[in-house]
GUPA-236909 format. One record per residue: residue in one letter; y negated, x negated, z of N, C-alpha, C in turn. Coordinates in steps of 0.2 Angstrom, whole numbers, padded with zeros to 4 digits, always signed. Each point is the difference from the previous one (the first is absolute). Layout:
residues N
AYXZYXZYXZ/...
This chain:
residues 285
M+0006-0004+0000-0006+0004+0000-0006-0004+0000/S-0004+0000-0005-0006-0005-0001-0006+0003+0004/R-0004-0005+0002-0006+0002+0003-0006+0000-0005/E-0004+0005+0000-0006+0000-0004-0005-0004+0002/P-0003-0004-0004-0005-0005+0002-0006+0004+0003/R-0003-0003+0005-0006+0004+0003-0006+0001-0005/E-0001-0005-0005-0005+0001-0004+0001+0006-0005/R+0006+0003+0000+0001+0005-0005-0001+0007+0004/Q-0001+0000+0007-0001+0006+0003-0006+0004-0002/P+0000+0006+0000-0005+0004-0002-0006+0000+0004/R-0006+0001-0003-0006+0001+0003-0001+0007+0002/V-0005+0001+0004-0001+0007+0002-0003+0004-0006/G+0002+0006-0001-0002+0004-0006+0005-0001-0005/Q+0005-0003+0001+0006-0001-0006+0006+0004+0002/V+0004+0001-0005+0007+0003+0001+0005-0005-0002/K+0004-0001+0005+0005-0006-0001+0007+0003+0001/E+0005-0002-0005+0007+0001+0001+0003-0005+0004/V+0004+0002+0005+0003-0004+0005+0008+0002+0000/T+0004-0005+0000+0007+0001+0000+0004-0005+0005/S-0004-0005+0003+0003-0005+0004-0002+0001+0007/L+0005+0000+0005-0002+0000+0007-0003-0006+0002/A+0000-0005-0004-0004-0006+0002-0007+0000-0002/N-0002+0005-0003-0007+0000-0002-0004+0000+0007/P-0005-0004+0001-0004-0001+0006-0003+0007+0002/I-0003+0004-0005-0003+0006+0002+0005+0005+0003/V+0006+0000-0003+0006+0004+0003+0002-0002+0007/K+0000-0007+0001+0002-0002+0006-0006+0002+0005/D-0006+0000-0002-0005+0002+0005+0001+0007+0002/I+0001+0004-0005+0001+0008+0002+0006+0001+0004/R+0006-0004-0002+0006+0001+0005-0002-0002+0007/A-0004-0005+0001-0002-0003+0006-0003+0005+0005/L-0003+0005-0003-0003+0006+0003+0005+0003+0005/A+0006-0001-0001+0005+0003+0005-0001-0003+0007/Q-0003-0006+0000-0001-0003+0007-0007+0001+0002/K-0001+0002+0006-0007+0001+0003-0005-0006+0000/K+0003-0006+0000-0005-0005+0000-0003-0001-0007/H+0003+0002-0005-0002+0000-0007-0005+0006-0001/R+0002+0005+0003-0005+0006-0001-0006-0001+0004/D+0000-0003+0006-0006-0002+0004-0004-0005-0004/A+0003-0005-0003-0003-0006-0003-0004+0003-0006/S+0003+0004-0004-0003+0002-0006-0004+0007+0001/G+0001+0003+0005-0004+0006+0001+0002+0006-0004/T+0007+0000-0003+0002+0004-0004+0007+0003+0002/F+0002+0005-0004+0007+0003+0002+0002+0004-0007/L+0007+0001+0000+0003+0003-0005+0001+0008+0001/A-0001+0004-0005+0001+0007+0000+0004+0002-0006/E+0005+0005+0000+0004+0001-0005-0001+0007-0003/G+0001+0001-0006-0001+0007-0003-0006+0001-0005/L+0001+0003-0006-0006+0001-0004-0004+0005+0003/K+0002+0006+0003-0004+0005+0003-0004-0003+0005/L+0003-0004+0005-0004-0003+0005-0005-0005-0002/V+0001-0004-0005-0005-0005-0003-0006+0004-0003/I+0002+0005-0003-0006+0004-0003-0004+0003+0005/E+0003+0003+0005-0004+0003+0006-0004-0005+0004/A+0003-0006+0001-0004-0005+0003-0006-0002-0004/L+0001-0001-0007-0006-0002-0004-0005+0006+0000/E+0002+0006+0001-0005+0006+0000-0004+0000+0006/L+0004-0003+0006-0004+0000+0006-0004-0007+0001/G+0000-0004-0005-0004-0006+0000+0003-0006+0003/W+0006+0000+0001+0003-0006+0002+0001-0005-0006/R-0001-0007+0002+0000-0005-0005+0007-0002-0002/L+0002+0001-0006+0006-0002-0003-0001-0008-0002/K+0004-0004+0003-0001-0007-0002+0005-0002-0006/T+0006+0003+0001+0006-0001-0005+0004+0006-0001/L+0001+0002-0006+0004+0005-0002+0006-0003-0003/V+0006+0003+0002+0006-0002-0003+0004+0006-0002/Y+0002+0000-0007+0004+0005-0002+0006-0002-0004/A+0005+0004+0000+0006-0002-0004+0000+0001-0007/K+0003-0004-0004+0000+0000-0007+0002+0007-0003/A+0005+0003+0004+0002+0007-0001-0005+0005-0001/V-0006-0001+0004-0005+0006+0000-0006-0002-0005/R+0001-0006-0003-0006-0002-0005-0001+0006-0005/G-0006+0001-0001-0002+0005-0005-0001+0007+0003/R+0002+0001+0006-0001+0007+0003-0007+0001+0001/P-0003+0005-0002-0007+0001+0001-0003-0001+0006/E+0003+0002+0006-0003-0001+0006+0000-0007+0002/V+0006-0004-0002+0000-0007+0002-0005-0004-0004/E-0001+0002-0006-0005-0004-0004-0007+0001+0002/K-0001+0007+0003-0007+0001+0002-0001-0004+0007/V+0005+0000+0004-0001-0004+0006-0001-0008-0001/A+0004-0002-0005+0000-0007-0002-0007-0002-0003/A-0003+0005-0004-0006-0001-0003-0006+0000+0005/R+0001+0004+0005-0005+0000+0005+0000-0006+0005/A+0006-0003+0001+0001-0006+0004-0003-0006-0004/V+0001+0000-0006-0003-0006-0004-0008+0001+0000/A-0002+0006-0001-0007+0001-0001-0004-0002+0007/H+0004+0000+0005-0003-0001+0007+0002-0007+0002/G+0002-0004-0005+0002-0007+0002+0006-0002+0003/G+0005+0005+0000+0006+0000+0003+0005-0004-0004/L+0006-0002+0003+0005-0003-0004+0005+0005-0002/V+0003+0000-0006+0005+0005-0001+0006-0004-0003/L+0006+0002+0004+0006-0004-0002+0005+0005-0003/E+0003-0001-0006+0005+0004-0003+0007-0004+0002/A+0004+0003+0004+0005-0004+0003+0007+0003-0002/S+0005-0005+0000+0007+0002-0001+0002+0004+0006/E+0006+0004-0001+0003+0004+0005+0002-0005+0006/K+0002-0006-0002+0002-0005+0005-0006-0002+0005/V-0005-0001-0003-0006-0002+0003-0003+0006+0005/V+0000+0006-0003-0002+0006+0004+0005+0001+0006/A+0006+0000-0001+0005+0001+0005-0001-0006+0006/A-0001-0006-0003-0001-0005+0005-0006+0001+0004/I-0006+0002-0003-0006+0002+0004+0001+0005+0005/A+0003+0006-0002+0001+0005+0004+0006-0001+0005/R+0004-0005-0001+0005-0001+0005+0005+0005+0001/R+0002+0004-0005+0005+0006+0000+0002+0002-0007/D+0006+0003+0000+0002+0003-0006-0004+0006-0002/N+0000+0002-0006-0004+0005-0003-0007+0001+0003/P-0004-0006-0002-0006+0000+0003-0005+0004-0004/Q-0006+0002+0002-0005+0003-0004-0002-0005-0006/M-0002+0004-0005-0001-0004-0006-0008-0003+0000/V-0004+0003+0004-0007-0003+0001-0001-0001+0007/M-0004-0006+0001-0002-0002+0006-0007-0004+0000/G-0003+0001+0006-0007-0003+0000-0001-0005+0006/V-0003-0005-0001-0002-0004+0005-0008+0002+0002/F-0001+0002+0006-0007+0002+0002-0003-0004+0005/E-0006+0000+0001-0003-0003+0005+0000+0004+0007/Q+0002-0003+0005+0000+0004+0007-0007+0003+0002/R+0000+0005+0003-0006+0003+0003+0001+0002+0007/L-0004-0002+0004+0000+0002+0007-0007+0002+0002/T+0000+0005+0005-0006+0002+0003-0002-0003+0007/S-0006-0001+0001-0002-0003+0006+0000+0005+0006/L+0003-0001+0005-0001+0004+0006-0007+0002+0002/A-0005-0004-0001-0007+0001+0002-0003+0005-0005/E+0003+0001-0006-0002+0005-0005+0001+0007+0002/I+0005+0001+0004+0003+0007+0001-0004+0003+0006/R-0003+0006-0003-0004+0004+0005+0003+0007-0001/P+0005+0002+0004+0004+0006-0001-0005+0007+0000/A+0001+0004-0004-0004+0006+0000+0004+0006+0004/K-0004+0005+0002+0003+0005+0004+0007+0003-0002/D+0000+0001-0007+0006+0003-0002+0005-0005-0003/E+0000-0006+0002+0005-0005-0003+0005-0002+0005/T+0006-0001-0002+0005-0003+0003+0002-0007-0002/W+0000-0005+0004+0002-0006-0002+0007-0002+0004/L+0004-0004-0003+0006-0002+0003+0000-0008+0002/A+0002-0001+0006+0001-0007+0002+0008-0002+0001/L+0002-0005-0002+0007-0002+0001+0000-0007+0004/D+0004+0000+0005+0000-0006+0004+0007-0003-0002/R-0001-0006-0002+0006-0005-0002+0005+0003-0004/V-0001+0005-0005+0005+0002-0004+0004-0005-0003/R+0006-0001+0000+0004-0005-0003+0004+0001-0006/D+0002+0006-0001+0004+0002-0006-0004+0001-0006/P+0001-0003-0006-0004+0001-0006+0001+0007-0002/G+0006+0003+0000+0001+0007-0002-0003+0005+0004/N+0000-0001+0006-0004+0004+0005-0007+0000-0002/L-0003-0006-0001-0007+0000-0001-0002+0003-0007/G+0004-0001-0005-0001+0003-0006+0000+0008+0000/T+0005+0002+0004+0001+0007+0000-0006+0003+0004/I-0002-0003+0005-0006+0002+0004-0006+0001-0004/V-0001-0006-0004-0006+0001-0004+0000+0005-0005/R+0006+0002-0003+0001+0005-0004-0001+0007+0003/T+0002+0000+0006+0000+0007+0004-0008+0001+0002/A-0003-0006+0002-0007+0001+0002-0004+0002-0006/D+0001-0002-0006-0003+0002-0006+0001+0007-0001/A+0006+0003+0001+0002+0007-0001-0004+0004+0005/A+0000-0002+0006-0003+0004+0005-0008-0001+0001/G-0003-0003-0004-0007-0001+0000-0003-0005+0005/V+0004-0004+0002-0002-0005+0005-0005-0005-0003/R-0006-0001+0003-0005-0004-0003+0002-0007-0001/G+0004-0003+0004+0002-0007-0001+0005-0002+0005/V+0003-0006-0001+0005-0003+0005-0003-0007+0002/I+0000+0000+0007-0002-0006+0003+0007-0004+0003/L+0001-0006-0002+0006-0004+0002-0003-0004+0006/V+0003+0001+0006-0002-0004+0006+0006-0005+0002/G-0002-0006+0000+0004-0005+0002+0004-0003-0005/E+0006-0003+0001+0004-0003-0005+0005+0005-0003/C-0003+0004-0005+0003+0005-0004+0003-0004-0006/T+0005+0004-0003+0003-0003-0006-0005+0001-0006/D+0001-0004-0005-0006-0001-0005+0000+0007-0004/P-0005+0003-0001-0001+0006-0004+0001-0001-0007/F-0001-0006-0002+0000-0002-0007+0007-0003-0003/S+0005+0000+0005+0007-0002-0002+0002+0005-0005/L+0005-0003-0004+0003+0004-0006+0003+0006+0003/E+0004+0000+0006+0004+0005+0003-0005+0006+0002/T-0006-0002+0003-0005+0004+0003-0003+0004-0006/V-0002-0004-0005-0004+0003-0006+0005+0005-0003/R+0006-0001-0001+0005+0004-0003+0000+0007+0004/A+0000-0001+0007+0001+0006+0004-0006+0004+0000/T-0006-0003-0001-0006+0005+0000+0000+0004-0007/M+0003-0001-0005+0000+0004-0006-0007+0001-0003/G-0004-0006+0001-0006+0000-0003-0006+0002+0005/S+0002+0002+0006-0005+0002+0005-0004-0007+0003/I+0003-0006-0002-0003-0006+0002-0007-0001-0003/F-0001+0004-0006-0006-0001-0003-0005+0006+0002/V+0002+0004+0004-0004+0006+0002-0003-0001+0007/V+0005-0002+0005-0002+0000+0007-0003-0006+0002/P-0006+0000+0003-0003-0007+0002+0004-0003+0006/L+0001-0006-0001+0004-0004+0005-0004-0005+0004/V+0001+0000+0007-0004-0005+0004+0005-0004+0004/R-0001-0006+0001+0003-0005+0004-0004-0002+0006/T+0003+0000+0006-0004-0002+0006+0004-0002+0005/T-0003-0003+0006+0004-0002+0006-0001+0006+0005/P+0005+0000+0005-0001+0005+0005-0007+0000+0003/E-0002-0006+0002-0006+0000+0003-0006+0003-0004/A+0000-0002-0006-0006+0002-0004+0001+0008-0001/F+0006+0002-0001+0001+0008-0001-0002+0003+0006/V+0001-0002+0006-0002+0004+0006-0008+0000+0001/A-0003-0006-0002-0007-0001+0001-0003+0005-0005/W+0003+0000-0006-0003+0005-0005+0001+0007+0002/Q+0005+0002+0002+0002+0007+0002-0005+0002+0005/R-0002-0004+0005-0005+0002+0005-0007+0002-0002/T-0002-0003-0006-0006+0002-0003+0000+0004-0006/S+0006+0002-0002+0001+0004-0006-0002+0007+0000/G+0001+0003+0006-0001+0007+0001+0006+0004-0001/A+0005-0003-0002+0007+0003-0001+0004+0001+0006/A+0004+0005+0001+0005+0001+0005+0006-0004-0002/L+0003-0004+0004+0006-0004-0001+0006+0004+0003/V+0004+0002-0004+0006+0004+0002+0006-0005-0001/G+0004-0002+0005+0006-0004-0001+0006+0004+0001/T+0005-0001-0003+0007+0003+0001+0004-0005+0005/H+0003+0004+0005+0003-0004+0005+0005+0004+0003/L+0006-0003+0002+0005+0004+0003-0002+0003+0007/E-0005-0003+0003-0002+0003+0006-0007+0004+0000/G-0001+0001-0007-0006+0004-0001+0000+0007+0004/A-0006+0002+0003+0000+0006+0004-0001+0006-0004/I-0002-0001-0006-0003+0006-0005+0005+0001-0006/D+0002+0006-0001+0004+0001-0006-0004-0001-0006/Y+0002-0003-0005-0004-0001-0006-0003+0006-0003/R+0003+0006+0001-0003+0006-0003-0006+0003+0004/T-0001-0003+0006-0005+0003+0004-0007-0004+0000/I+0000-0005-0004-0006-0005+0000-0005+0004-0005/A-0006+0000+0002-0005+0003-0004-0004-0006-0003/Y-0002+0002-0007-0003-0005-0003-0007+0002-0003/S-0003+0005+0003-0006+0003-0002-0006-0003+0001/D-0001-0004+0006-0006-0002+0002-0002-0007-0003/R+0005-0004-0001-0001-0007-0002+0005-0002-0006/P-0002-0005-0003+0006-0003-0005+0005-0003+0004/V+0006-0001-0003+0006-0002+0004+0003-0006-0003/V+0002-0005+0004+0004-0005-0003+0007+0000+0004/L+0005+0001-0004+0007+0001+0002+0003-0007+0001/L+0003-0002+0005+0002-0007+0002+0008+0001+0001/M+0004-0003-0005+0007+0000+0001+0002-0007+0001/G+0005-0001+0005+0003-0006+0002+0005-0003-0004/N+0002-0006+0002+0005-0004-0004+0007+0004+0001/E+0004-0002-0006+0006+0004+0000+0005-0001+0006/Q+0000-0006+0002+0005-0001+0006-0004+0001+0007/A-0006-0003+0001-0003+0000+0006-0005+0005+0002/G-0002+0004-0005-0005+0005+0001-0007-0003+0001/L-0004+0003+0003-0007-0002+0002+0000-0005+0006/P-0003-0006-0001-0001-0004+0006-0005+0003+0005/E+0001-0002+0006-0004+0003+0006-0008-0001-0002/E-0002-0005-0003-0007-0001-0001-0003+0005-0005/L+0004+0002-0005-0002+0005-0005+0001+0007+0003/A+0005+0001+0004+0001+0007+0003-0006+0001+0004/K-0002-0005+0004-0006+0002+0005-0006+0001-0004/A-0001-0002-0006-0006+0001-0004+0000+0007-0003/C+0005+0003+0000+0001+0007-0003-0004+0005+0004/D-0003+0005-0003-0003+0005+0003+0005+0005+0003/R+0005+0001-0004+0006+0004+0001+0006-0003-0002/L+0006+0001+0004+0006-0002-0002+0004+0006-0002/A+0003+0001-0006+0004+0006-0002+0007-0002-0001/R+0005+0005+0001+0007-0001-0001+0002+0005-0005/I+0005-0001-0004+0003+0004-0005+0007+0003+0004/P+0000+0006+0002+0006+0002+0004+0007+0000-0005/Q+0005-0002+0003+0006-0001-0003+0006+0004+0004/A+0004+0004-0004+0005+0004+0003+0007-0003+0000/G+0001-0005-0005+0007-0002-0001+0001-0006+0005/R+0005-0004-0002+0002-0006+0004-0004-0006-0002/A-0003+0000-0006-0004-0006-0002-0006-0001+0004/D-0001-0006+0002-0006-0001+0005-0006-0002-0003/S+0000-0001-0007-0006-0002-0004+0001+0002-0007/L-0006+0001-0003+0000+0001-0008-0002-0006-0003/N+0002-0001-0007-0002-0005-0004-0007+0000+0000/L-0004-0006-0001-0007+0000+0001-0003+0004-0006/A+0003-0001-0006-0004+0004-0006+0001+0007+0001/V+0006+0003+0003+0000+0007+0001-0005+0002+0006/A+0000-0004+0005-0004+0002+0006-0008+0000-0003/T-0001-0005-0004-0007+0000-0002-0002+0006-0005/G+0005+0002-0004-0001+0006-0004-0001+0006+0004/V+0004+0001+0006-0001+0006+0004-0007+0000+0003/M-0003-0006+0002-0006+0000+0003-0006+0001-0005/V+0001-0003-0006-0006+0000-0005+0000+0007-0002/Y+0005+0004-0001+0000+0006-0003-0002+0005+0006/E+0001-0001+0006-0003+0004+0005-0007-0001+0000/A-0003-0006-0001-0007-0001+0000-0003+0004-0006/R+0004+0000-0005-0003+0004-0006+0001+0007+0001/R+0005+0003+0004+0000+0007+0001-0006+0002+0004/H-0002-0004+0005-0006+0002+0004-0006+0000-0004/L-0001-0005-0005-0006+0000-0004+0000+0006-0005/L+0006+0002-0002+0000+0006-0005-0001+0006+0004/A+0002+0001+0007-0002+0005+0004-0007+0001+0001/L-0003-0006+0000-0008+0000+0002-0004+0001-0007/G+0004+0000-0005-0004+0001-0007-0003-0006-0002/E+0002-0006+0003-0003-0006-0002+0004-0005-0005/G+0006+0003-0001+0005-0004-0005+0001+0004-0006/S+0003-0003-0005+0002+0004-0006+0007-0002-0002/
C-alpha cells in the first residue's frame, strides 16, 4: 500500500479522490477517534448526509467533507460538496475501504463531515424565566450523554452544562447517539466550583435528583424562576457539595425491585416533567 506524497495533498477548496489509508489527511480524520486529537485540532467527526446538511444550515463550519464514491453524482451530495468547496472546505471522494476505516464500523454512512467544535461559556448564560437548563455531574458513558442531549433537544431544554470530568461530548459514540442534536443544543463545560458560583448569581432554581430527596419530582413548581436540573454521576450520584448547593432535592419514586434508573432515562423523566409544567403555565410550546 503506497503512501501519497504530502506535496500532492489537496488544498482547501479542492475535491480529491482518496483510496489509501496511508493518506495523511485520512490518518488525521481517523485520529479524531481519540480525544487528544479532537482537543488538539478543535474538531470532531459527524456521520450522515442529513446531519451534515442540517449542521451547515445551522451555521456550523464544515472543515472536511468525506463521501463515498458510491454516492457521487447524487444531487444532494453534489450540492453539499459544492457548498463546502465554496466556503474553503476540503472535499474527499473516498473508497468504501477508506469510509469504513474512518467510521470504524461496517455499513458506515456514505457521507461524513469534520466540523469545528463549539462550546458556550458559562458566563454567557443568563437563564430566562421560562427556560429549563440541564446540568450533568461527571457523566461518564458516551451513549448516555448522547441520548441525554437528544432528549434535551426534544424536550425544549435550553442547553446542557457538563460539570466536572464528563465524557467528551464530541466523541464519535456521543455524536452518534445525539442523532444530530449536538448541533442544536448549546453545550457548556465547567468545574463544580465555577458551576456553584454561577448558580448563586444566575437567578435560577437548582433542582437536583437524589435518592434522599424529600420532594417527589412531580410536586416541584417551576413557575416563579428558571430552573436548572442537576443530575448526578451514573454510579455515585450527586456529591455532597453539589447536593448542598441545590435549592431542592427531588426523587423519582420507584415501585419495583430496581433501586435506580439509567441516567438517560431518569433525565428524560425530569426534563419532560419540567416541560409539562411549562405547558401547563402556557409558557412552552
